[in-house]
Every structure is written in structure tokens, then in C-alpha cells.
The first five atom37 places (N, CA, C, CB, O) and aatype in JSON, in Angstrom:
{
  "aatype": [12, 16, 0, 1, 10, 18, 1, 19, 19, 10, 14, 19, 15, 3, 9, 6, 19, 0, 0, 11, 13, 18, 7, 0, 19, 10, 7, 6, 14, 7, 5, 1, 19, 15, 15, 7, 1, 8, 18, 13, 7, 3, 2, 6, 1, 7, 0, 9, 10, 0, 4, 18, 2, 14, 19, 0, 3, 7, 3, 5, 10, 7, 6, 7, 17, 1, 5, 8, 14, 13, 5, 18, 10, 18, 13, 0, 19, 3, 3, 10, 6, 4, 0, 1, 1, 19, 4, 9, 19, 6, 7, 0, 1, 3, 19, 16, 6, 9, 5, 0, 12, 14, 17, 7, 6, 16, 9, 13, 18, 0, 10, 3, 14, 13, 7, 2, 14, 9, 15, 13, 19, 5, 15, 7, 16, 6, 13, 16, 7],
  "atom_mask": [
    [1, 1, 1, 1, 1],
    [1, 1, 1, 1, 1],
    [1, 1, 1, 1, 1],
    [1, 1, 1, 1, 1],
    [1, 1, 1, 1, 1],
    [1, 1, 1, 1, 1],
    [1, 1, 1, 1, 1],
    [1, 1, 1, 1, 1],
    [1, 1, 1, 1, 1],
    [1, 1, 1, 1, 1],
    [1, 1, 1, 1, 1],
    [1, 1, 1, 1, 1],
    [1, 1, 1, 1, 1],
    [1, 1, 1, 1, 1],
    [1, 1, 1, 1, 1],
    [1, 1, 1, 1, 1],
    [1, 1, 1, 1, 1],
    [1, 1, 1, 1, 1],
    [1, 1, 1, 1, 1],
    [1, 1, 1, 1, 1],
    [1, 1, 1, 1, 1],
    [1, 1, 1, 1, 1],
    [1, 1, 1, 0, 1],
    [1, 1, 1, 1, 1],
    [1, 1, 1, 1, 1],
    [1, 1, 1, 1, 1],
    [1, 1, 1, 0, 1],
    [1, 1, 1, 1, 1],
    [1, 1, 1, 1, 1],
    [1, 1, 1, 0, 1],
    [1, 1, 1, 1, 1],
    [1, 1, 1, 1, 1],
    [1, 1, 1, 1, 1],
    [1, 1, 1, 1, 1],
    [1, 1, 1, 1, 1],
    [1, 1, 1, 0, 1],
    [1, 1, 1, 1, 1],
    [1, 1, 1, 1, 1],
    [1, 1, 1, 1, 1],
    [1, 1, 1, 1, 1],
    [1, 1, 1, 0, 1],
    [1, 1, 1, 1, 1],
    [1, 1, 1, 1, 1],
    [1, 1, 1, 1, 1],
    [1, 1, 1, 1, 1],
    [1, 1, 1, 0, 1],
    [1, 1, 1, 1, 1],
    [1, 1, 1, 1, 1],
    [1, 1, 1, 1, 1],
    [1, 1, 1, 1, 1],
    [1, 1, 1, 1, 1],
    [1, 1, 1, 1, 1],
    [1, 1, 1, 1, 1],
    [1, 1, 1, 1, 1],
    [1, 1, 1, 1, 1],
    [1, 1, 1, 1, 1],
    [1, 1, 1, 1, 1],
    [1, 1, 1, 0, 1],
    [1, 1, 1, 1, 1],
    [1, 1, 1, 1, 1],
    [1, 1, 1, 1, 1],
    [1, 1, 1, 0, 1],
    [1, 1, 1, 1, 1],
    [1, 1, 1, 0, 1],
    [1, 1, 1, 1, 1],
    [1, 1, 1, 1, 1],
    [1, 1, 1, 1, 1],
    [1, 1, 1, 1, 1],
    [1, 1, 1, 1, 1],
    [1, 1, 1, 1, 1],
    [1, 1, 1, 1, 1],
    [1, 1, 1, 1, 1],
    [1, 1, 1, 1, 1],
    [1, 1, 1, 1, 1],
    [1, 1, 1, 1, 1],
    [1, 1, 1, 1, 1],
    [1, 1, 1, 1, 1],
    [1, 1, 1, 1, 1],
    [1, 1, 1, 1, 1],
    [1, 1, 1, 1, 1],
    [1, 1, 1, 1, 1],
    [1, 1, 1, 1, 1],
    [1, 1, 1, 1, 1],
    [1, 1, 1, 1, 1],
    [1, 1, 1, 1, 1],
    [1, 1, 1, 1, 1],
    [1, 1, 1, 1, 1],
    [1, 1, 1, 1, 1],
    [1, 1, 1, 1, 1],
    [1, 1, 1, 1, 1],
    [1, 1, 1, 0, 1],
    [1, 1, 1, 1, 1],
    [1, 1, 1, 1, 1],
    [1, 1, 1, 1, 1],
    [1, 1, 1, 1, 1],
    [1, 1, 1, 1, 1],
    [1, 1, 1, 1, 1],
    [1, 1, 1, 1, 1],
    [1, 1, 1, 1, 1],
    [1, 1, 1, 1, 1],
    [1, 1, 1, 1, 1],
    [1, 1, 1, 1, 1],
    [1, 1, 1, 1, 1],
    [1, 1, 1, 0, 1],
    [1, 1, 1, 1, 1],
    [1, 1, 1, 1, 1],
    [1, 1, 1, 1, 1],
    [1, 1, 1, 1, 1],
    [1, 1, 1, 1, 1],
    [1, 1, 1, 1, 1],
    [1, 1, 1, 1, 1],
    [1, 1, 1, 1, 1],
    [1, 1, 1, 1, 1],
    [1, 1, 1, 1, 1],
    [1, 1, 1, 0, 1],
    [1, 1, 1, 1, 1],
    [1, 1, 1, 1, 1],
    [1, 1, 1, 1, 1],
    [1, 1, 1, 1, 1],
    [1, 1, 1, 1, 1],
    [1, 1, 1, 1, 1],
    [1, 1, 1, 1, 1],
    [1, 1, 1, 1, 1],
    [1, 1, 1, 0, 1],
    [1, 1, 1, 1, 1],
    [1, 1, 1, 1, 1],
    [1, 1, 1, 1, 1],
    [1, 1, 1, 1, 1],
    [1, 1, 1, 0, 1]
  ],
  "atom_positions": [
    [[118.28, 114.85, 119.65], [118.02, 114.98, 118.24], [116.56, 115.38, 118.02], [118.34, 113.68, 117.49], [115.67, 114.9, 118.72]],
    [[116.33, 116.25, 117.08], [114.97, 116.57, 116.65], [114.9, 116.41, 115.14], [114.57, 118.02, 117.08], [115.9, 116.56, 114.44]],
    [[113.73, 116.1, 114.67], [113.52, 115.94, 113.23], [112.32, 116.78, 112.83], [113.31, 114.44, 112.85], [111.45, 117.08, 113.65]],
    [[112.28, 117.16, 111.57], [111.12, 117.88, 111.05], [110.78, 117.34, 109.67], [111.38, 119.41, 111.0], [111.66, 116.97, 108.89]],
    [[109.52, 117.29, 109.38], [109.06, 116.89, 108.06], [109.38, 118.01, 107.08], [107.53, 116.56, 108.06], [109.0, 119.16, 107.31]],
    [[110.07, 117.69, 105.99], [110.41, 118.74, 105.03], [109.92, 118.47, 103.62], [111.89, 118.94, 105.01], [109.89, 119.38, 102.79]],
    [[109.53, 117.21, 103.31], [109.03, 116.92, 101.97], [108.06, 115.74, 102.02], [110.2, 116.61, 101.0], [108.27, 114.78, 102.75]],
    [[106.99, 115.85, 101.23], [106.05, 114.75, 101.03], [106.01, 114.47, 99.54], [104.61, 115.1, 101.6], [105.77, 115.38, 98.74]],
    [[106.25, 113.22, 99.15], [106.24, 112.84, 97.74], [104.88, 112.26, 97.4], [107.38, 111.82, 97.43], [104.39, 111.35, 98.07]],
    [[104.27, 112.8, 96.34], [102.95, 112.39, 95.9], [103.05, 111.79, 94.51], [101.96, 113.58, 95.93], [103.41, 112.5, 93.57]],
    [[102.72, 110.5, 94.34], [102.82, 109.89, 93.01], [101.72, 110.4, 92.09], [102.74, 108.38, 93.12], [100.55, 110.48, 92.48]],
    [[102.1, 110.73, 90.85], [101.16, 111.18, 89.83], [101.51, 110.49, 88.51], [101.19, 112.74, 89.68], [102.65, 110.06, 88.32]],
    [[100.55, 110.4, 87.61], [100.81, 109.76, 86.32], [101.05, 110.77, 85.21], [99.66, 108.87, 85.95], [101.44, 110.37, 84.11]],
    [[100.83, 112.05, 85.45], [101.04, 113.09, 84.43], [101.52, 114.35, 85.15], [99.72, 113.38, 83.61], [100.75, 115.02, 85.83]],
    [[102.81, 114.66, 85.0], [103.39, 115.78, 85.74], [102.82, 117.12, 85.3], [104.9, 115.78, 85.57], [102.73, 118.04, 86.11]],
    [[102.43, 117.25, 84.04], [101.84, 118.51, 83.56], [100.47, 118.75, 84.21], [101.7, 118.5, 82.02], [100.18, 119.86, 84.66]],
    [[99.64, 117.72, 84.26], [98.33, 117.83, 84.91], [98.52, 118.12, 86.39], [97.5, 116.53, 84.71], [97.79, 118.94, 86.96]],
    [[99.49, 117.46, 87.02], [99.75, 117.7, 88.45], [100.19, 119.14, 88.69], [100.84, 116.73, 88.96], [99.72, 119.77, 89.64]],
    [[101.07, 119.66, 87.85], [101.54, 121.04, 88.01], [100.38, 122.02, 87.88], [102.64, 121.37, 86.98], [100.3, 122.99, 88.63]],
    [[99.49, 121.77, 86.93], [98.33, 122.66, 86.73], [97.36, 122.56, 87.91], [97.6, 122.31, 85.41], [96.94, 123.58, 88.45]],
    [[97.01, 121.33, 88.31], [96.05, 121.13, 89.4], [96.56, 121.72, 90.71], [95.74, 119.64, 89.57], [95.89, 122.55, 91.32]],
    [[97.74, 121.29, 91.14], [98.25, 121.76, 92.42], [98.66, 123.23, 92.37], [99.44, 120.91, 92.85], [98.58, 123.93, 93.39]],
    [[99.09, 123.72, 91.21], [99.34, 125.16, 91.07], [98.09, 125.96, 91.34], [0.0, 0.0, 0.0], [98.14, 127.0, 92.0]],
    [[96.95, 125.48, 90.83], [95.67, 126.18, 91.03], [95.18, 126.05, 92.47], [94.61, 125.63, 90.07], [94.81, 127.05, 93.08]],
    [[95.17, 124.84, 93.02], [94.59, 124.67, 94.35], [95.49, 125.2, 95.47], [94.29, 123.2, 94.6], [95.0, 125.54, 96.54]],
    [[96.79, 125.28, 95.22], [97.7, 125.82, 96.24], [98.0, 127.3, 96.02], [99.0, 125.04, 96.24], [98.59, 127.95, 96.88]],
    [[97.59, 127.83, 94.87], [97.78, 129.25, 94.61], [99.22, 129.66, 94.37], [0.0, 0.0, 0.0], [99.6, 130.79, 94.67]],
    [[100.02, 128.75, 93.83], [101.41, 129.07, 93.5], [101.85, 128.18, 92.34], [102.34, 128.88, 94.74], [101.38, 127.05, 92.21]],
    [[102.76, 128.67, 91.49], [103.14, 127.89, 90.31], [104.05, 126.71, 90.62], [103.82, 128.77, 89.33], [104.12, 125.77, 89.83]],
    [[104.73, 126.73, 91.73], [105.68, 125.67, 92.02], [106.89, 125.76, 91.11], [0.0, 0.0, 0.0], [107.09, 126.76, 90.43]],
    [[107.69, 124.69, 91.12], [108.92, 124.69, 90.35], [109.19, 123.3, 89.8], [110.11, 125.16, 91.21], [109.17, 122.32, 90.55]],
    [[109.43, 123.19, 88.49], [109.82, 121.92, 87.88], [111.28, 121.68, 88.22], [109.59, 121.92, 86.32], [112.14, 122.5, 87.9]],
    [[111.56, 120.56, 88.88], [112.93, 120.29, 89.28], [113.57, 119.18, 88.45], [112.98, 119.93, 90.74], [114.79, 119.0, 88.48]],
    [[112.76, 118.42, 87.72], [113.26, 117.43, 86.77], [112.1, 117.09, 85.84], [113.81, 116.14, 87.5], [111.01, 117.64, 85.99]],
    [[112.32, 116.21, 84.9], [111.27, 115.88, 83.94], [110.06, 115.23, 84.59], [111.82, 114.97, 82.87], [108.97, 115.25, 84.01]],
    [[110.22, 114.64, 85.76], [109.11, 113.98, 86.42], [108.82, 114.48, 87.82], [0.0, 0.0, 0.0], [108.09, 113.83, 88.58]],
    [[109.36, 115.64, 88.19], [109.16, 116.18, 89.54], [108.8, 117.66, 89.47], [110.43, 115.97, 90.42], [109.43, 118.44, 88.76]],
    [[107.76, 118.02, 90.22], [107.35, 119.42, 90.33], [107.09, 119.69, 91.8], [106.06, 119.73, 89.44], [106.26, 119.02, 92.42]],
    [[107.79, 120.66, 92.37], [107.73, 120.94, 93.8], [106.92, 122.19, 94.09], [109.14, 121.09, 94.37], [106.94, 123.16, 93.33]],
    [[106.19, 122.16, 95.21], [105.4, 123.29, 95.68], [105.78, 123.59, 97.12], [103.88, 123.01, 95.56], [106.11, 122.68, 97.89]],
    [[105.73, 124.87, 97.48], [106.0, 125.27, 98.85], [107.48, 125.48, 99.09], [0.0, 0.0, 0.0], [108.3, 125.37, 98.18]],
    [[107.8, 125.78, 100.32], [109.19, 125.96, 100.72], [109.32, 125.59, 102.2], [109.67, 127.43, 100.47], [108.33, 125.53, 102.93]],
    [[110.52, 125.34, 102.6], [110.75, 124.89, 103.98], [110.54, 125.99, 105.0], [112.14, 124.35, 104.11], [110.46, 125.7, 106.2]],
    [[110.45, 127.23, 104.58], [110.19, 128.32, 105.52], [108.74, 128.3, 105.97], [110.53, 129.68, 104.89], [108.43, 128.71, 107.09]],
    [[107.83, 127.82, 105.11], [106.4, 127.78, 105.43], [105.95, 126.39, 105.84], [105.58, 128.26, 104.25], [104.8, 126.23, 106.27]],
    [[106.79, 125.4, 105.73], [106.41, 124.03, 106.05], [107.02, 123.07, 105.06], [0.0, 0.0, 0.0], [108.0, 123.4, 104.39]],
    [[106.46, 121.89, 104.96], [107.0, 120.85, 104.09], [106.75, 121.16, 102.62], [106.39, 119.5, 104.45], [105.79, 121.85, 102.27]],
    [[107.62, 120.65, 101.77], [107.48, 120.75, 100.32], [106.6, 119.61, 99.84], [108.87, 120.72, 99.62], [106.75, 118.47, 100.28]],
    [[105.67, 119.91, 98.94], [104.9, 118.88, 98.24], [105.63, 118.59, 96.94], [103.41, 119.34, 97.98], [105.78, 119.47, 96.1]],
    [[106.08, 117.35, 96.79], [106.82, 116.94, 95.6], [105.94, 116.01, 94.76], [108.15, 116.24, 95.99], [105.81, 114.83, 95.08]],
    [[105.34, 116.54, 93.69], [104.6, 115.7, 92.75], [105.64, 114.93, 91.94], [103.64, 116.55, 91.83], [106.6, 115.52, 91.44]],
    [[105.43, 113.63, 91.8], [106.46, 112.77, 91.22], [105.85, 111.77, 90.26], [107.23, 112.04, 92.32], [105.0, 110.96, 90.65]],
    [[106.28, 111.82, 88.99], [105.9, 110.83, 87.99], [107.14, 109.98, 87.72], [105.35, 111.51, 86.67], [108.04, 110.43, 87.01]],
    [[107.2, 108.76, 88.26], [108.4, 107.94, 88.11], [108.75, 107.65, 86.66], [108.22, 106.65, 88.85], [109.93, 107.64, 86.31]],
    [[107.76, 107.42, 85.81], [108.02, 107.1, 84.41], [108.67, 108.3, 83.71], [106.71, 106.69, 83.68], [109.66, 108.14, 83.01]],
    [[108.1, 109.49, 83.91], [108.65, 110.69, 83.28], [110.06, 111.0, 83.79], [107.74, 111.89, 83.53], [110.85, 111.62, 83.09]],
    [[110.36, 110.57, 85.01], [111.67, 110.82, 85.58], [112.67, 109.73, 85.2], [111.57, 110.92, 87.1], [113.85, 109.82, 85.55]],
    [[112.22, 108.7, 84.5], [113.11, 107.63, 84.07], [113.37, 106.57, 85.11], [0.0, 0.0, 0.0], [114.28, 105.76, 84.96]],
    [[112.58, 106.55, 86.19], [112.77, 105.56, 87.24], [112.07, 104.25, 86.88], [112.24, 106.09, 88.58], [111.12, 104.24, 86.1]],
    [[112.55, 103.17, 87.43], [112.01, 101.85, 87.14], [110.74, 101.52, 87.9], [113.04, 100.81, 87.44], [110.07, 100.54, 87.6]],
    [[110.39, 102.35, 88.88], [109.24, 102.06, 89.72], [107.95, 102.03, 88.92], [109.13, 103.07, 90.83], [107.04, 101.26, 89.23]],
    [[107.87, 102.87, 87.9], [106.71, 102.85, 87.01], [105.42, 103.18, 87.69], [0.0, 0.0, 0.0], [105.37, 104.02, 88.59]],
    [[104.36, 102.52, 87.28], [103.02, 102.81, 87.78], [102.66, 102.0, 89.02], [102.01, 102.55, 86.7], [101.51, 102.04, 89.46]],
    [[103.59, 101.27, 89.6], [103.26, 100.42, 90.73], [103.13, 101.12, 92.07], [0.0, 0.0, 0.0], [102.68, 100.51, 93.03]],
    [[103.5, 102.38, 92.15], [103.51, 103.1, 93.42], [102.22, 103.87, 93.58], [104.73, 104.05, 93.51], [101.91, 104.74, 92.76]],
    [[101.46, 103.57, 94.62], [100.17, 104.24, 94.85], [100.01, 104.54, 96.34], [99.0, 103.37, 94.35], [100.55, 103.84, 97.2]],
    [[99.27, 105.6, 96.61], [98.93, 105.94, 97.98], [97.9, 104.95, 98.53], [98.39, 107.39, 98.07], [97.13, 104.37, 97.76]],
    [[97.89, 104.77, 99.82], [96.84, 104.03, 100.49], [95.57, 104.87, 100.42], [97.22, 103.69, 101.98], [95.66, 106.09, 100.48]],
    [[94.37, 104.26, 100.3], [93.14, 105.05, 100.15], [92.88, 106.06, 101.27], [91.98, 104.12, 100.07], [92.19, 107.05, 101.04]],
    [[93.41, 105.84, 102.46], [93.17, 106.77, 103.56], [94.42, 107.57, 103.92], [92.68, 106.02, 104.77], [94.49, 108.15, 105.01]],
    [[95.37, 107.61, 103.03], [96.62, 108.34, 103.26], [96.46, 109.76, 102.7], [97.84, 107.61, 102.59], [97.08, 110.12, 101.7]],
    [[95.62, 110.56, 103.35], [95.32, 111.91, 102.89], [96.48, 112.87, 103.1], [94.09, 112.44, 103.59], [97.22, 112.76, 104.07]],
    [[96.62, 113.8, 102.17], [97.44, 114.98, 102.37], [96.5, 116.08, 102.85], [98.23, 115.4, 101.07], [95.46, 116.3, 102.23]],
    [[96.85, 116.75, 103.92], [96.01, 117.81, 104.48], [96.64, 119.17, 104.23], [95.79, 117.58, 106.0], [97.82, 119.38, 104.52]],
    [[95.84, 120.08, 103.69], [96.28, 121.44, 103.42], [95.42, 122.39, 104.24], [96.2, 121.78, 101.9], [94.19, 122.28, 104.22]],
    [[96.03, 123.32, 104.96], [95.29, 124.37, 105.67], [95.18, 125.57, 104.73], [96.0, 124.77, 107.03], [96.17, 125.99, 104.14]],
    [[93.97, 126.11, 104.61], [93.72, 127.25, 103.72], [92.93, 128.33, 104.45], [92.96, 126.79, 102.44], [92.21, 128.04, 105.4]],
    [[93.08, 129.56, 103.98], [92.36, 130.66, 104.63], [90.95, 130.85, 104.07], [93.14, 131.94, 104.49], [90.15, 131.57, 104.67]],
    [[90.64, 130.24, 102.93], [89.3, 130.34, 102.34], [88.87, 128.95, 101.86], [89.27, 131.38, 101.16], [89.15, 128.58, 100.72]],
    [[88.22, 128.21, 102.73], [87.85, 126.83, 102.44], [86.87, 126.71, 101.29], [87.27, 126.18, 103.68], [87.0, 125.81, 100.46]],
    [[85.89, 127.6, 101.22], [84.92, 127.55, 100.12], [85.59, 127.8, 98.78], [83.8, 128.58, 100.35], [85.26, 127.14, 97.79]],
    [[86.52, 128.73, 98.73], [87.27, 128.99, 97.5], [88.1, 127.76, 97.11], [88.18, 130.22, 97.67], [88.12, 127.38, 95.94]],
    [[88.77, 127.15, 98.07], [89.58, 125.95, 97.8], [88.71, 124.84, 97.23], [90.28, 125.47, 99.08], [89.13, 124.13, 96.31]],
    [[87.51, 124.67, 97.76], [86.6, 123.64, 97.26], [86.19, 123.93, 95.82], [85.34, 123.54, 98.16], [86.19, 123.03, 94.98]],
    [[85.85, 125.19, 95.52], [85.48, 125.56, 94.14], [86.63, 125.31, 93.17], [85.06, 127.05, 94.09], [86.42, 124.77, 92.09]],
    [[87.84, 125.71, 93.56], [89.0, 125.52, 92.7], [89.24, 124.03, 92.47], [90.25, 126.17, 93.31], [89.54, 123.63, 91.34]],
    [[89.13, 123.21, 93.49], [89.3, 121.76, 93.33], [88.33, 121.22, 92.29], [89.11, 121.04, 94.67], [88.71, 120.43, 91.43]],
    [[87.08, 121.62, 92.39], [86.06, 121.13, 91.45], [86.39, 121.59, 90.03], [84.66, 121.63, 91.86], [86.36, 120.78, 89.11]],
    [[86.7, 122.86, 89.85], [87.01, 123.4, 88.52], [88.23, 122.73, 87.92], [87.23, 124.92, 88.6], [88.27, 122.48, 86.71]],
    [[89.22, 122.43, 88.74], [90.48, 121.87, 88.24], [90.47, 120.35, 88.1], [91.6, 122.27, 89.15], [91.5, 119.77, 87.75]],
    [[89.35, 119.71, 88.37], [89.25, 118.28, 88.07], [89.34, 117.32, 89.23], [0.0, 0.0, 0.0], [89.51, 116.12, 89.02]],
    [[89.24, 117.82, 90.46], [89.2, 116.9, 91.6], [87.91, 116.08, 91.53], [89.29, 117.67, 92.96], [86.9, 116.54, 91.01]],
    [[87.96, 114.87, 92.04], [86.8, 113.98, 92.04], [86.33, 113.73, 93.47], [87.14, 112.63, 91.34], [87.07, 113.95, 94.43]],
    [[85.09, 113.27, 93.58], [84.53, 112.88, 94.88], [84.73, 113.96, 95.95], [85.16, 111.58, 95.35], [85.07, 113.66, 97.09]],
    [[84.51, 115.21, 95.57], [84.67, 116.33, 96.49], [83.49, 116.35, 97.46], [84.79, 117.69, 95.72], [82.34, 116.46, 97.03]],
    [[83.77, 116.25, 98.75], [82.69, 116.23, 99.74], [82.22, 117.66, 100.02], [83.16, 115.55, 101.05], [82.85, 118.63, 99.6]],
    [[81.13, 117.75, 100.72], [80.69, 119.04, 101.24], [81.63, 119.45, 102.37], [79.2, 118.98, 101.74], [82.33, 118.6, 102.93]],
    [[81.65, 120.71, 102.69], [82.42, 121.18, 103.85], [81.7, 120.72, 105.11], [82.57, 122.75, 103.82], [80.49, 120.86, 105.23]],
    [[82.48, 120.17, 106.05], [81.9, 119.59, 107.27], [82.64, 120.11, 108.5], [81.96, 118.05, 107.21], [83.82, 120.43, 108.44]],
    [[81.93, 120.19, 109.61], [82.55, 120.45, 110.91], [82.76, 119.09, 111.58], [81.65, 121.41, 111.81], [81.8, 118.36, 111.82]],
    [[84.0, 118.76, 111.87], [84.32, 117.46, 112.44], [84.26, 117.52, 113.97], [85.71, 117.0, 111.98], [84.44, 118.59, 114.55]],
    [[84.01, 116.37, 114.62], [83.92, 116.34, 116.08], [85.2, 116.82, 116.78], [83.6, 114.94, 116.55], [85.13, 117.32, 117.9]],
    [[86.35, 116.68, 116.14], [87.62, 117.1, 116.75], [87.93, 118.56, 116.47], [88.75, 116.22, 116.24], [89.01, 119.04, 116.83]],
    [[86.98, 119.29, 115.84], [87.11, 120.74, 115.71], [87.48, 121.28, 114.35], [0.0, 0.0, 0.0], [87.38, 122.48, 114.11]],
    [[87.93, 120.41, 113.44], [88.3, 120.9, 112.12], [87.08, 121.18, 111.26], [89.21, 119.89, 111.42], [86.07, 120.48, 111.35]],
    [[87.18, 122.2, 110.42], [86.23, 122.44, 109.34], [86.96, 122.02, 108.08], [85.73, 123.97, 109.29], [88.04, 122.53, 107.79]],
    [[86.36, 121.09, 107.3], [87.15, 120.31, 106.36], [86.32, 119.85, 105.17], [87.75, 119.11, 107.05], [85.1, 119.74, 105.26]],
    [[86.99, 119.58, 104.04], [86.39, 118.78, 102.98], [87.45, 117.84, 102.43], [85.8, 119.68, 101.84], [88.65, 118.1, 102.53]],
    [[86.98, 116.74, 101.85], [87.85, 115.72, 101.28], [87.62, 115.65, 99.78], [87.6, 114.34, 101.94], [86.56, 116.03, 99.28]],
    [[88.63, 115.15, 99.06], [88.52, 114.98, 97.61], [89.58, 113.99, 97.15], [88.67, 116.34, 96.87], [90.45, 113.58, 97.92]],
    [[89.5, 113.63, 95.89], [90.55, 112.89, 95.21], [91.13, 113.81, 94.15], [90.02, 111.54, 94.58], [90.38, 114.44, 93.4]],
    [[92.45, 113.89, 94.07], [93.05, 114.71, 93.02], [92.85, 114.02, 91.67], [94.57, 114.96, 93.3], [92.29, 112.92, 91.65]],
    [[93.27, 114.61, 90.55], [93.02, 113.98, 89.25], [93.66, 112.6, 89.07], [93.53, 114.88, 88.17], [93.35, 111.9, 88.11]],
    [[94.54, 112.2, 89.99], [95.21, 110.91, 89.91], [94.66, 109.9, 90.89], [96.69, 111.08, 90.14], [95.15, 108.78, 90.98]],
    [[93.63, 110.29, 91.64], [93.03, 109.41, 92.63], [93.66, 109.48, 94.0], [0.0, 0.0, 0.0], [93.29, 108.72, 94.89]],
    [[94.63, 110.39, 94.2], [95.25, 110.55, 95.52], [94.28, 111.26, 96.46], [96.58, 111.33, 95.42], [93.7, 112.27, 96.08]],
    [[94.1, 110.76, 97.69], [93.21, 111.41, 98.65], [93.84, 112.69, 99.2], [92.87, 110.45, 99.8], [94.97, 112.68, 99.69]],
    [[93.07, 113.79, 99.12], [93.52, 115.08, 99.62], [92.42, 115.68, 100.49], [93.89, 116.05, 98.46], [91.25, 115.31, 100.36]],
    [[92.8, 116.59, 101.36], [91.84, 117.24, 102.24], [92.27, 118.67, 102.48], [91.71, 116.47, 103.58], [93.46, 118.98, 102.53]],
    [[91.28, 119.54, 102.63], [91.54, 120.95, 102.9], [90.82, 121.33, 104.19], [91.08, 121.86, 101.71], [89.65, 121.01, 104.37]],
    [[91.54, 122.03, 105.08], [91.04, 122.4, 106.4], [91.09, 123.92, 106.52], [91.88, 121.71, 107.53], [92.06, 124.56, 106.1]],
    [[90.05, 124.49, 107.11], [90.04, 125.93, 107.35], [91.14, 126.29, 108.33], [88.65, 126.39, 107.89], [91.22, 125.72, 109.42]],
    [[92.0, 127.23, 107.94], [93.06, 127.69, 108.85], [92.47, 128.12, 110.18], [93.86, 128.86, 108.21], [91.43, 128.78, 110.23]],
    [[93.14, 127.74, 111.23], [92.67, 128.06, 112.57], [91.88, 126.94, 113.22], [0.0, 0.0, 0.0], [91.64, 126.96, 114.42]],
    [[91.47, 125.94, 112.4], [90.73, 124.8, 112.97], [91.54, 123.51, 112.93], [89.41, 124.61, 112.22], [91.03, 122.45, 113.29]],
    [[92.8, 123.58, 112.49], [93.62, 122.37, 112.36], [93.75, 121.65, 113.7], [95.01, 122.72, 111.82], [94.05, 122.26, 114.72]],
    [[93.51, 120.34, 113.68], [93.71, 119.52, 114.87], [95.11, 118.93, 114.77], [92.62, 118.38, 114.99], [95.42, 118.24, 113.8]],
    [[95.95, 119.2, 115.74], [97.33, 118.72, 115.7], [97.63, 117.72, 116.8], [98.29, 119.89, 115.79], [98.8, 117.44, 117.1]],
    [[96.61, 117.18, 117.41], [96.82, 116.15, 118.39], [96.59, 116.62, 119.76], [0.0, 0.0, 0.0], [96.74, 115.85, 120.71]]
  ]
}
């Protein structure tokens, strides 16, 4: 048996803000799949990012679901400086400077508008273990 990662669910408190932010930083509009879910990407290019607002979707989970502070989502991009500028313009917080990491990645970290930890890595420098 083999398995592959096909979807990552990211909790958000405002699906409209999430669609705008991730649409800008990922460079694609994504697709609204329900009142509280907006998906980005496709399985041909990798895993789907599923922004999810439980309240807007009518789920009972409400606001209790949060990411761990070090549970980063990592995105590989072909223009790291552009990605950093877009994150800042679109409302990301605590955006770090671009850094060269000891394991070879060129990277910056940020918090999305909902406080979720995100990171962007220059394509070609991704460390995969």
C-alpha cells in the first residue's frame, strides 16, 4: 500500500478574507466548494489547501479548532521576494526577512490574517528529508 497527501485543512475565521489572502499569495482564485470552504490547488500539482470556516459551514466545531504555533504550512514559490511582498500587502503578520537555513532552504515565515503559521521556500531549495 502507498499513500499520498492530497488535502490540508486550514482553519480560518472569515472565508472571504481567506479566499482573498490565499488567492493573492498563491496566484490563483481557488474555488468555493461550500459556504465555509474554499479550495486552492489541484491533485495534479500536489495537495489541495482547504481553507475552512466551521461556523460558516454550519459545523458545531466553531472557533475551538486552532493550529499549533509551529504547525507551518510550507509553500514552494519561484519568486520568494515577490511572495514576501504579496504577503505583506495582503495582511500577513510577523513576516520575517528571507533567510538561508542551515539545511539549505531559502525561506521566510509569517502568520496569515488568522494567525496560522505559514512559510514560503524558494523553489529548488526545498528540504525533503
